[in-house]
Structure formats: C-alpha cells, structure tokens
A tleap script that builds the chain and sets N, CA, C and O, in Angstrom:
source leaprc.protein.ff14SB
mol = sequence {
  NMET ASP GLU LYS GLU LEU LEU ARG ASN SER
  ILE ILE ILE HIE HIE ILE VAL SER LEU VAL
  ARG GLY TYR LEU SER ASN TYR GLU LEU LYS
  GLU ASP LYS MET VAL LEU PRO GLU HIE CYS
  PRO ILE VAL GLU LEU CYS LYS PHE PHE LYS
  VAL TYR LYS GLY GLY ASP LYS GLY LEU ASP
  LEU ASN GLU LEU ALA ASP LYS ILE GLU ASP
  TYR LEU GLN ASP LEU LEU LEU LYS ALA PHE
  LYS SER LYS GLU CGLY
}
set mol.1.N position { 9.658 24.145 -13.435 }
set mol.1.CA position { 8.498 23.559 -14.157 }
set mol.1.C position { 7.532 24.610 -14.750 }
set mol.1.O position { 6.990 25.383 -13.960 }
set mol.2.N position { 7.290 24.699 -15.970 }
set mol.2.CA position { 6.384 25.601 -16.529 }
set mol.2.C position { 5.136 25.123 -16.577 }
set mol.2.O position { 5.013 23.948 -16.234 }
set mol.3.N position { 3.972 25.826 -16.976 }
set mol.3.CA position { 2.586 25.475 -17.222 }
set mol.3.C position { 2.568 24.314 -18.190 }
set mol.3.O position { 1.801 23.385 -17.935 }
set mol.4.N position { 3.277 24.263 -19.202 }
set mol.4.CA position { 3.226 23.221 -20.161 }
set mol.4.C position { 3.773 21.936 -19.608 }
set mol.4.O position { 3.203 20.874 -19.857 }
set mol.5.N position { 4.820 21.987 -18.891 }
set mol.5.CA position { 5.186 20.775 -18.164 }
set mol.5.C position { 4.289 20.302 -17.065 }
set mol.5.O position { 4.142 19.097 -16.857 }
set mol.6.N position { 3.755 21.114 -16.438 }
set mol.6.CA position { 2.647 20.803 -15.422 }
set mol.6.C position { 1.501 20.038 -16.145 }
set mol.6.O position { 1.034 19.009 -15.656 }
set mol.7.N position { 1.081 20.534 -17.256 }
set mol.7.CA position { -0.099 19.860 -17.936 }
set mol.7.C position { 0.478 18.443 -18.426 }
set mol.7.O position { -0.186 17.419 -18.262 }
set mol.8.N position { 1.618 18.429 -18.974 }
set mol.8.CA position { 2.097 17.111 -19.430 }
set mol.8.C position { 2.106 16.200 -18.323 }
set mol.8.O position { 1.531 15.126 -18.497 }
set mol.9.N position { 2.729 16.461 -17.055 }
set mol.9.CA position { 2.763 15.566 -15.965 }
set mol.9.C position { 1.431 15.284 -15.417 }
set mol.9.O position { 1.282 14.213 -14.829 }
set mol.10.N position { 0.452 16.084 -15.525 }
set mol.10.CA position { -0.875 15.891 -15.127 }
set mol.10.C position { -1.498 14.882 -15.965 }
set mol.10.O position { -2.235 14.037 -15.458 }
set mol.11.N position { -1.243 14.910 -17.274 }
set mol.11.CA position { -1.660 13.923 -18.305 }
set mol.11.C position { -1.067 12.479 -17.863 }
set mol.11.O position { -1.772 11.476 -17.747 }
set mol.12.N position { 0.299 12.518 -17.639 }
set mol.12.CA position { 0.799 11.317 -17.308 }
set mol.12.C position { 0.172 10.694 -16.158 }
set mol.12.O position { -0.105 9.494 -16.154 }
set mol.13.N position { -0.085 11.548 -15.081 }
set mol.13.CA position { -0.663 11.014 -13.900 }
set mol.13.C position { -2.004 10.211 -14.226 }
set mol.13.O position { -2.283 9.106 -13.761 }
set mol.14.N position { -2.785 10.959 -15.106 }
set mol.14.CA position { -3.975 10.298 -15.542 }
set mol.14.C position { -3.794 8.807 -16.127 }
set mol.14.O position { -4.437 7.812 -15.792 }
set mol.15.N position { -2.837 8.888 -17.015 }
set mol.15.CA position { -2.526 7.624 -17.563 }
set mol.15.C position { -2.149 6.556 -16.587 }
set mol.15.O position { -2.610 5.423 -16.725 }
set mol.16.N position { -1.292 6.872 -15.555 }
set mol.16.CA position { -0.835 6.038 -14.571 }
set mol.16.C position { -2.134 5.490 -13.774 }
set mol.16.O position { -2.162 4.283 -13.534 }
set mol.17.N position { -3.091 6.215 -13.397 }
set mol.17.CA position { -4.172 6.075 -12.823 }
set mol.17.C position { -5.065 5.003 -13.510 }
set mol.17.O position { -5.607 4.060 -12.933 }
set mol.18.N position { -5.133 5.313 -14.897 }
set mol.18.CA position { -5.819 4.362 -15.857 }
set mol.18.C position { -5.179 3.083 -15.686 }
set mol.18.O position { -5.914 2.143 -15.380 }
set mol.19.N position { -3.895 2.864 -15.832 }
set mol.19.CA position { -3.276 1.634 -15.592 }
set mol.19.C position { -3.661 0.916 -14.406 }
set mol.19.O position { -3.951 -0.280 -14.439 }
set mol.20.N position { -3.673 1.635 -13.322 }
set mol.20.CA position { -3.910 1.002 -11.906 }
set mol.20.C position { -5.380 0.582 -12.010 }
set mol.20.O position { -5.611 -0.516 -11.504 }
set mol.21.N position { -6.352 1.175 -12.518 }
set mol.21.CA position { -7.753 0.782 -12.769 }
set mol.21.C position { -7.778 -0.447 -13.645 }
set mol.21.O position { -8.568 -1.336 -13.326 }
set mol.22.N position { -7.048 -0.605 -14.663 }
set mol.22.CA position { -6.967 -1.665 -15.471 }
set mol.22.C position { -6.280 -2.858 -14.848 }
set mol.22.O position { -6.689 -3.985 -15.126 }
set mol.23.N position { -5.274 -2.685 -14.033 }
set mol.23.CA position { -4.651 -3.746 -13.301 }
set mol.23.C position { -5.626 -4.320 -12.208 }
set mol.23.O position { -5.719 -5.528 -11.994 }
set mol.24.N position { -6.274 -3.458 -11.600 }
set mol.24.CA position { -7.278 -4.081 -10.487 }
set mol.24.C position { -8.388 -4.641 -11.010 }
set mol.24.O position { -8.969 -5.496 -10.341 }
set mol.25.N position { -8.860 -4.289 -12.226 }
set mol.25.CA position { -10.110 -4.804 -12.817 }
set mol.25.C position { -9.968 -6.353 -13.095 }
set mol.25.O position { -10.954 -7.026 -13.396 }
set mol.26.N position { -8.701 -6.890 -12.983 }
set mol.26.CA position { -8.379 -8.323 -13.209 }
set mol.26.C position { -8.763 -9.098 -11.889 }
set mol.26.O position { -8.873 -10.325 -11.900 }
set mol.27.N position { -8.933 -8.461 -10.929 }
set mol.27.CA position { -9.378 -9.139 -9.670 }
set mol.27.C position { -10.746 -9.342 -9.403 }
set mol.27.O position { -11.584 -8.642 -9.972 }
set mol.28.N position { -11.098 -10.304 -8.523 }
set mol.28.CA position { -12.334 -10.704 -8.398 }
set mol.28.C position { -13.252 -9.546 -7.673 }
set mol.28.O position { -12.839 -8.922 -6.695 }
set mol.29.N position { -14.533 -9.332 -8.258 }
set mol.29.CA position { -15.378 -8.354 -7.716 }
set mol.29.C position { -16.302 -9.250 -6.569 }
set mol.29.O position { -16.726 -10.385 -6.789 }
set mol.30.N position { -16.500 -8.531 -5.385 }
set mol.30.CA position { -17.452 -9.282 -4.597 }
set mol.30.C position { -18.274 -8.223 -4.000 }
set mol.30.O position { -17.813 -7.382 -3.229 }
set mol.31.N position { -19.543 -8.284 -4.384 }
set mol.31.CA position { -20.529 -7.152 -4.032 }
set mol.31.C position { -19.994 -5.732 -4.256 }
set mol.31.O position { -19.933 -4.896 -3.355 }
set mol.32.N position { -19.608 -5.519 -5.532 }
set mol.32.CA position { -19.039 -4.213 -6.049 }
set mol.32.C position { -17.720 -3.810 -5.377 }
set mol.32.O position { -17.284 -2.666 -5.509 }
set mol.33.N position { -17.089 -4.737 -4.665 }
set mol.33.CA position { -15.863 -4.413 -4.072 }
set mol.33.C position { -14.840 -5.355 -4.615 }
set mol.33.O position { -15.147 -6.493 -4.970 }
set mol.34.N position { -13.507 -4.840 -4.688 }
set mol.34.CA position { -12.456 -5.714 -5.161 }
set mol.34.C position { -11.827 -6.452 -3.950 }
set mol.34.O position { -11.697 -5.936 -2.839 }
set mol.35.N position { -11.446 -7.730 -4.282 }
set mol.35.CA position { -10.870 -8.633 -3.237 }
set mol.35.C position { -9.567 -9.021 -3.844 }
set mol.35.O position { -9.466 -9.648 -4.898 }
set mol.36.N position { -8.505 -8.576 -3.054 }
set mol.36.CA position { -7.179 -8.872 -3.591 }
set mol.36.C position { -6.447 -9.919 -2.692 }
set mol.36.O position { -6.595 -9.936 -1.470 }
set mol.37.N position { -5.685 -10.752 -3.345 }
set mol.37.CA position { -4.779 -11.643 -2.388 }
set mol.37.C position { -3.817 -10.769 -1.634 }
set mol.37.O position { -3.419 -9.674 -2.032 }
set mol.38.N position { -3.453 -11.401 -0.421 }
set mol.38.CA position { -2.534 -10.573 0.469 }
set mol.38.C position { -1.227 -10.334 -0.135 }
set mol.38.O position { -0.535 -9.371 0.194 }
set mol.39.N position { -0.832 -11.302 -1.126 }
set mol.39.CA position { 0.584 -11.135 -1.562 }
set mol.39.C position { 0.621 -10.066 -2.814 }
set mol.39.O position { 1.696 -9.757 -3.329 }
set mol.40.N position { -0.462 -9.598 -3.201 }
set mol.40.CA position { -0.616 -8.618 -4.254 }
set mol.40.C position { 0.115 -7.309 -3.999 }
set mol.40.O position { -0.201 -6.612 -3.035 }
set mol.41.N position { 1.057 -6.967 -4.816 }
set mol.41.CA position { 1.919 -5.694 -4.629 }
set mol.41.C position { 0.984 -4.390 -4.343 }
set mol.41.O position { 1.358 -3.479 -3.605 }
set mol.42.N position { -0.126 -4.401 -4.930 }
set mol.42.CA position { -0.846 -3.254 -4.877 }
set mol.42.C position { -1.561 -3.106 -3.432 }
set mol.42.O position { -2.097 -2.043 -3.116 }
set mol.43.N position { -1.543 -4.099 -2.673 }
set mol.43.CA position { -2.000 -4.182 -1.299 }
set mol.43.C position { -1.321 -3.096 -0.516 }
set mol.43.O position { -2.007 -2.429 0.259 }
set mol.44.N position { -0.017 -2.852 -0.648 }
set mol.44.CA position { 0.597 -1.715 0.178 }
set mol.44.C position { 0.138 -0.401 -0.186 }
set mol.44.O position { -0.004 0.446 0.696 }
set mol.45.N position { -0.113 -0.138 -1.404 }
set mol.45.CA position { -0.772 1.066 -1.770 }
set mol.45.C position { -2.150 1.278 -1.212 }
set mol.45.O position { -2.540 2.370 -0.800 }
set mol.46.N position { -2.881 0.159 -1.220 }
set mol.46.CA position { -4.093 0.084 -0.579 }
set mol.46.C position { -4.105 0.524 0.776 }
set mol.46.O position { -4.870 1.393 1.195 }
set mol.47.N position { -3.160 -0.148 1.537 }
set mol.47.CA position { -3.005 0.148 3.008 }
set mol.47.C position { -2.504 1.673 3.225 }
set mol.47.O position { -2.933 2.289 4.201 }
set mol.48.N position { -1.726 2.204 2.452 }
set mol.48.CA position { -1.119 3.521 2.376 }
set mol.48.C position { -2.345 4.640 2.350 }
set mol.48.O position { -2.410 5.669 3.023 }
set mol.49.N position { -3.208 4.187 1.470 }
set mol.49.CA position { -4.447 5.161 1.126 }
set mol.49.C position { -5.604 4.787 2.014 }
set mol.49.O position { -6.675 5.386 1.912 }
set mol.50.N position { -5.416 3.793 2.903 }
set mol.50.CA position { -6.434 3.302 3.831 }
set mol.50.C position { -7.835 3.023 3.262 }
set mol.50.O position { -8.891 3.354 3.801 }
set mol.51.N position { -7.683 2.297 1.969 }
set mol.51.CA position { -8.925 1.796 1.277 }
set mol.51.C position { -9.032 0.289 1.444 }
set mol.51.O position { -10.099 -0.286 1.226 }
set mol.52.N position { -7.972 -0.334 1.816 }
set mol.52.CA position { -8.038 -1.734 1.734 }
set mol.52.C position { -8.295 -2.389 3.116 }
set mol.52.O position { -7.510 -2.229 4.050 }
set mol.53.N position { -9.378 -3.100 3.207 }
set mol.53.CA position { -9.852 -3.497 4.516 }
set mol.53.C position { -9.265 -5.083 4.874 }
set mol.53.O position { -9.227 -5.572 6.003 }
set mol.54.N position { -8.910 -5.611 3.855 }
set mol.54.CA position { -8.326 -7.022 4.080 }
set mol.54.C position { -9.289 -8.028 3.752 }
set mol.54.O position { -10.483 -7.754 3.641 }
set mol.55.N position { -8.797 -9.258 3.582 }
set mol.55.CA position { -9.685 -10.451 3.494 }
set mol.55.C position { -10.954 -10.085 2.514 }
set mol.55.O position { -10.860 -9.368 1.518 }
set mol.56.N position { -12.166 -10.718 2.986 }
set mol.56.CA position { -13.291 -10.587 2.183 }
set mol.56.C position { -14.041 -9.268 2.282 }
set mol.56.O position { -15.137 -9.126 1.739 }
set mol.57.N position { -13.389 -8.208 3.047 }
set mol.57.CA position { -14.050 -6.912 3.153 }
set mol.57.C position { -13.841 -6.106 1.858 }
set mol.57.O position { -14.555 -5.150 1.557 }
set mol.58.N position { -12.746 -6.586 1.061 }
set mol.58.CA position { -12.505 -5.965 -0.173 }
set mol.58.C position { -12.028 -4.496 -0.259 }
set mol.58.O position { -11.607 -3.864 0.710 }
set mol.59.N position { -12.134 -4.032 -1.479 }
set mol.59.CA position { -11.719 -2.638 -1.790 }
set mol.59.C position { -12.554 -2.059 -2.848 }
set mol.59.O position { -13.008 -2.704 -3.794 }
set mol.60.N position { -12.744 -0.716 -2.621 }
set mol.60.CA position { -13.583 0.035 -3.676 }
set mol.60.C position { -12.495 0.467 -4.546 }
set mol.60.O position { -11.635 1.256 -4.155 }
set mol.61.N position { -12.517 -0.110 -5.894 }
set mol.61.CA position { -11.580 0.254 -6.978 }
set mol.61.C position { -11.581 1.660 -7.176 }
set mol.61.O position { -10.493 2.234 -7.109 }
set mol.62.N position { -12.653 2.346 -7.419 }
set mol.62.CA position { -12.793 3.734 -7.687 }
set mol.62.C position { -12.124 4.694 -6.618 }
set mol.62.O position { -11.444 5.689 -6.866 }
set mol.63.N position { -12.433 4.228 -5.490 }
set mol.63.CA position { -11.907 5.024 -4.321 }
set mol.63.C position { -10.411 4.914 -4.277 }
set mol.63.O position { -9.741 5.913 -4.014 }
set mol.64.N position { -9.850 3.751 -4.520 }
set mol.64.CA position { -8.347 3.776 -4.543 }
set mol.64.C position { -7.785 4.526 -5.762 }
set mol.64.O position { -6.816 5.268 -5.603 }
set mol.65.N position { -8.294 4.382 -6.860 }
set mol.65.CA position { -7.884 5.199 -8.054 }
set mol.65.C position { -7.956 6.600 -7.993 }
set mol.65.O position { -7.153 7.320 -8.587 }
set mol.66.N position { -9.080 7.113 -7.152 }
set mol.66.CA position { -9.244 8.416 -7.019 }
set mol.66.C position { -8.238 8.911 -5.993 }
set mol.66.O position { -7.727 10.021 -6.142 }
set mol.67.N position { -7.934 8.145 -4.971 }
set mol.67.CA position { -7.032 8.745 -3.918 }
set mol.67.C position { -5.569 8.615 -4.530 }
set mol.67.O position { -4.763 9.465 -4.154 }
set mol.68.N position { -5.165 7.717 -5.368 }
set mol.68.CA position { -3.949 7.761 -6.032 }
set mol.68.C position { -3.880 9.036 -6.830 }
set mol.68.O position { -2.953 9.823 -6.636 }
set mol.69.N position { -4.791 9.266 -7.689 }
set mol.69.CA position { -4.776 10.394 -8.485 }
set mol.69.C position { -4.561 11.728 -7.745 }
set mol.69.O position { -3.726 12.567 -8.084 }
set mol.70.N position { -5.368 11.832 -6.740 }
set mol.70.CA position { -5.321 13.131 -5.997 }
set mol.70.C position { -4.039 13.224 -5.209 }
set mol.70.O position { -3.609 14.352 -4.970 }
set mol.71.N position { -3.418 12.232 -4.805 }
set mol.71.CA position { -2.119 12.198 -4.102 }
set mol.71.C position { -1.121 12.698 -5.107 }
set mol.71.O position { -0.401 13.646 -4.796 }
set mol.72.N position { -1.013 12.080 -6.400 }
set mol.72.CA position { -0.139 12.370 -7.345 }
set mol.72.C position { -0.361 13.714 -7.875 }
set mol.72.O position { 0.658 14.316 -8.213 }
set mol.73.N position { -1.500 14.318 -8.018 }
set mol.73.CA position { -1.712 15.684 -8.398 }
set mol.73.C position { -1.209 16.618 -7.342 }
set mol.73.O position { -0.636 17.662 -7.655 }
set mol.74.N position { -1.393 16.297 -6.208 }
set mol.74.CA position { -1.014 17.064 -5.090 }
set mol.74.C position { 0.480 17.366 -5.043 }
set mol.74.O position { 0.914 18.503 -4.856 }
set mol.75.N position { 1.224 16.315 -5.219 }
set mol.75.CA position { 2.621 16.237 -5.348 }
set mol.75.C position { 3.047 17.025 -6.458 }
set mol.75.O position { 3.945 17.848 -6.277 }
set mol.76.N position { 2.477 16.875 -7.690 }
set mol.76.CA position { 2.716 17.640 -8.809 }
set mol.76.C position { 2.679 19.109 -8.658 }
set mol.76.O position { 3.542 19.888 -9.065 }
set mol.77.N position { 1.484 19.433 -7.971 }
set mol.77.CA position { 1.148 20.979 -7.673 }
set mol.77.C position { 2.177 21.568 -6.643 }
set mol.77.O position { 2.650 22.691 -6.817 }
set mol.78.N position { 2.505 20.808 -5.598 }
set mol.78.CA position { 3.596 21.166 -4.817 }
set mol.78.C position { 4.900 21.388 -5.495 }
set mol.78.O position { 5.623 22.314 -5.128 }
set mol.79.N position { 5.217 20.647 -6.395 }
set mol.79.CA position { 6.592 20.631 -7.041 }
set mol.79.C position { 6.444 21.951 -7.943 }
set mol.79.O position { 7.418 22.704 -7.972 }
set mol.80.N position { 5.339 22.277 -8.655 }
set mol.80.CA position { 5.144 23.417 -9.496 }
set mol.80.C position { 5.222 24.703 -8.519 }
set mol.80.O position { 5.960 25.635 -8.841 }
set mol.81.N position { 4.534 24.753 -7.434 }
set mol.81.CA position { 4.618 25.988 -6.646 }
set mol.81.C position { 6.043 26.229 -6.078 }
set mol.81.O position { 6.483 27.369 -5.934 }
set mol.82.N position { 6.776 25.065 -5.748 }
set mol.82.CA position { 7.904 25.353 -5.103 }
set mol.82.C position { 9.084 25.799 -6.307 }
set mol.82.O position { 10.111 26.407 -6.004 }
set mol.83.N position { 8.791 25.440 -7.527 }
set mol.83.CA position { 9.630 25.936 -8.504 }
set mol.83.C position { 9.348 27.470 -8.866 }
set mol.83.O position { 10.218 28.236 -9.281 }
set mol.84.N position { 8.099 27.787 -8.665 }
set mol.84.CA position { 7.606 29.208 -8.863 }
set mol.84.C position { 8.150 30.043 -7.793 }
set mol.84.O position { 8.693 31.115 -8.060 }
set mol.85.N position { 8.034 29.604 -6.580 }
set mol.85.CA position { 8.308 30.443 -5.424 }
set mol.85.C position { 9.796 30.726 -5.215 }
set mol.85.O position { 10.165 31.425 -4.271 }
savepdb mol mol.pdb
quit
C-alpha cells in the first residue's frame, strides 16, 4: 500500500463514518443521547466500542462515530506499516 492508497482508504473510512452518523440520526434522541431498539444491528458495534449502555441510558452518537473512525484508521495505519516493513 502506497501513500496514495492510504489517503484513498482514509477518505473511504471518513465516508463510512458519515453513513453511520446518518443511519443513527434516524433514531430517537433522548436528552442528547441516542436510544436504539435492542434488535438494531448497530447495537453490536455499540457494545464492541463500549458506548451503548442499553435501554433508556442511550448512546452518544458522536462518541460512537469517533470510536469507529479511530478504530478503522488504526487498522489502516497498521496495514500500511506492515506493507512498508
């Protein structure tokens, strides 16, 4: 992976996170927190990133999106470094 491909993948990650933000914006806001139904597929991601508290405790939308973006960028950087090394 060269620097051009790294930049391209970084932009793709940004777009993925934008889609997640848009998807989650369809759910009910409760005191500036997202409240998701238990059957919602994104709940598994919320649990993985430890931002979903369940029930009426809700979810901080920006915190989830930021954690997803950080995670994907970290994976991308690791892949780039392993190709270099």
